[in-house]
C-alpha positions as CSV (number, residue, x, y, z in Angstrom):
1,X,0.0,0.2,0.1
2,X,2.6,2.5,0.7
3,X,4.0,1.9,-3.0
4,X,0.1,3.1,-3.9
5,X,0.4,6.2,-2.4
6,X,3.6,7.1,-3.4
7,X,2.3,6.7,-6.6
8,X,-0.3,9.1,-6.0
9,X,1.8,11.9,-4.7
10,X,1.1,11.8,-1.1
11,X,4.5,12.0,1.2
12,X,4.9,11.8,4.5
13,X,5.4,14.3,6.8
14,X,7.6,14.6,10.0
15,X,5.1,16.7,11.8
16,X,1.8,16.3,10.1
17,X,1.6,13.2,8.4
18,X,0.9,12.2,4.9
19,X,0.4,15.3,2.8
20,X,-0.1,15.9,-1.0
21,X,3.5,16.8,-2.6
22,X,3.2,19.7,-5.4
23,X,6.5,19.5,-6.3
24,X,9.6,17.2,-6.2
25,X,10.8,18.5,-2.9
26,X,9.8,18.2,0.2
27,X,10.2,21.9,1.6
28,X,7.4,23.1,3.2
29,X,6.7,26.8,4.4
30,X,6.6,26.2,8.2
31,X,9.4,23.9,8.4
32,X,12.7,25.5,9.4
33,X,15.5,25.6,6.4
34,X,18.8,27.0,5.4
35,X,19.1,30.6,6.6
36,X,21.8,30.6,3.1
37,X,18.6,29.4,1.2
38,X,16.5,31.8,2.5
39,X,18.7,34.6,2.4
40,X,19.0,34.0,-1.5
41,X,15.6,33.3,-2.3
42,X,14.8,37.0,-0.3
43,X,17.7,38.4,-2.7
44,X,16.0,36.6,-5.8
45,X,12.5,38.3,-4.9
46,X,14.0,41.5,-4.1
47,X,15.9,41.5,-7.6
48,X,12.6,40.1,-9.4
49,X,10.6,42.8,-8.1
50,X,13.2,45.1,-8.9
51,X,13.5,43.8,-12.4
52,X,9.5,44.4,-12.7
53,X,9.3,47.7,-11.0
54,X,12.0,48.5,-13.5
55,X,10.3,47.0,-16.3
56,X,7.2,48.7,-15.7
57,X,8.5,52.6,-14.8
58,X,10.5,52.0,-18.2
59,X,7.3,51.2,-20.0
60,X,5.3,54.1,-18.1
61,X,7.6,56.4,-19.3
62,X,7.6,55.0,-23.1
63,X,3.7,56.3,-22.3
64,X,4.7,59.7,-20.8
65,X,7.1,60.1,-24.0
66,X,4.5,58.9,-26.6
67,X,2.1,61.4,-24.7
68,X,4.4,64.3,-25.2
69,X,5.1,63.3,-28.8
70,X,1.3,63.6,-29.6
71,X,1.1,66.5,-28.0
72,X,3.7,68.0,-29.9
73,X,2.2,66.7,-32.8
74,X,-1.1,68.3,-32.1
75,X,0.6,71.6,-31.7
76,X,2.7,71.6,-34.9
77,X,-0.7,70.3,-36.6
78,X,-2.8,73.2,-35.5
79,X,0.5,75.4,-36.2
80,X,0.3,74.1,-39.9
81,X,-3.4,74.1,-40.1
82,X,-3.2,77.8,-39.7
83,X,-0.4,78.7,-41.5
84,X,-2.3,76.4,-44.8
85,X,-5.5,78.8,-43.8
86,X,-3.4,82.1,-44.0
87,X,-1.8,80.8,-47.4
88,X,-5.2,79.9,-48.8
89,X,-7.0,83.4,-48.0
90,X,-3.8,84.7,-49.4
91,X,-4.2,82.7,-52.2
92,X,-7.8,83.7,-53.1
93,X,-6.9,87.9,-52.6
94,X,-4.0,87.3,-55.2
95,X,-6.6,85.4,-57.7
96,X,-9.2,88.5,-57.1
97,X,-6.3,90.9,-57.7
98,X,-5.2,88.9,-60.7
99,X,-8.7,88.7,-61.8
100,X,-9.3,92.6,-61.4
101,X,-6.1,93.4,-63.5
102,X,-6.5,91.1,-66.2
103,X,-8.4,93.9,-68.5
104,X,-5.4,96.0,-68.3
105,X,-3.0,93.3,-69.3
106,X,-4.7,92.7,-71.9
107,X,-4.8,96.5,-73.2
108,X,-1.1,96.2,-72.5
109,X,-0.8,93.2,-74.4
110,X,-3.1,95.3,-77.4
111,X,-0.3,98.1,-77.0
112,X,2.6,95.9,-77.5
113,X,1.2,94.6,-80.3
114,X,0.2,98.1,-81.6
115,X,3.9,99.6,-81.1
116,X,5.3,96.6,-82.3
117,X,3.4,96.9,-86.1
118,X,4.3,101.1,-85.4
119,X,7.9,100.4,-85.2
120,X,7.9,97.9,-88.0
121,X,6.3,100.7,-90.4
122,X,8.8,103.1,-88.5
123,X,11.5,101.0,-90.2
124,X,10.0,100.5,-93.3
125,X,9.6,104.2,-93.6
126,X,13.0,104.7,-92.8
127,X,14.2,102.5,-95.6
128,X,11.7,103.8,-98.2
129,X,13.3,107.3,-97.2
130,X,17.0,106.0,-97.3
131,X,15.8,105.0,-101.0
132,X,13.8,108.1,-102.2
133,X,17.2,110.0,-100.8
134,X,19.7,107.8,-102.6
135,X,17.2,108.3,-105.8
136,X,17.2,111.8,-105.0
137,X,20.8,112.3,-105.0
138,X,21.4,110.3,-107.9
139,X,19.1,112.4,-109.7
140,X,21.0,115.6,-108.3
141,X,24.3,114.1,-109.7
142,X,22.9,114.1,-112.9
């Protein structure tokens, strides 16, 4: 029957009698144990707690950084939105001014065409007058 109890995970405790084993060791929380092992276990748990605290703190700092970056981004986008609105209003004003100046620009183009034609006519008249002058000198020499 002792073999049956061992195969089912039941062990004998010197203080309490048969108990259910939850691990391969026979360590019980209330039993006296090695003080060095206790010190090492305490150190391990403290170091584990410090590690987990550091991990959680780092994660919290990451979230704070992301929050600060989001605030800065919101501010920049707000500024950019305002600048874009100002540029849009300025473009509308410039387009309105251009449209109001369009008739005058067309008149300037027409005047330029007229001046070009007048200049061509002046060159032709100058060339004609030079030919007449040359003929006149030719007739005078005879």
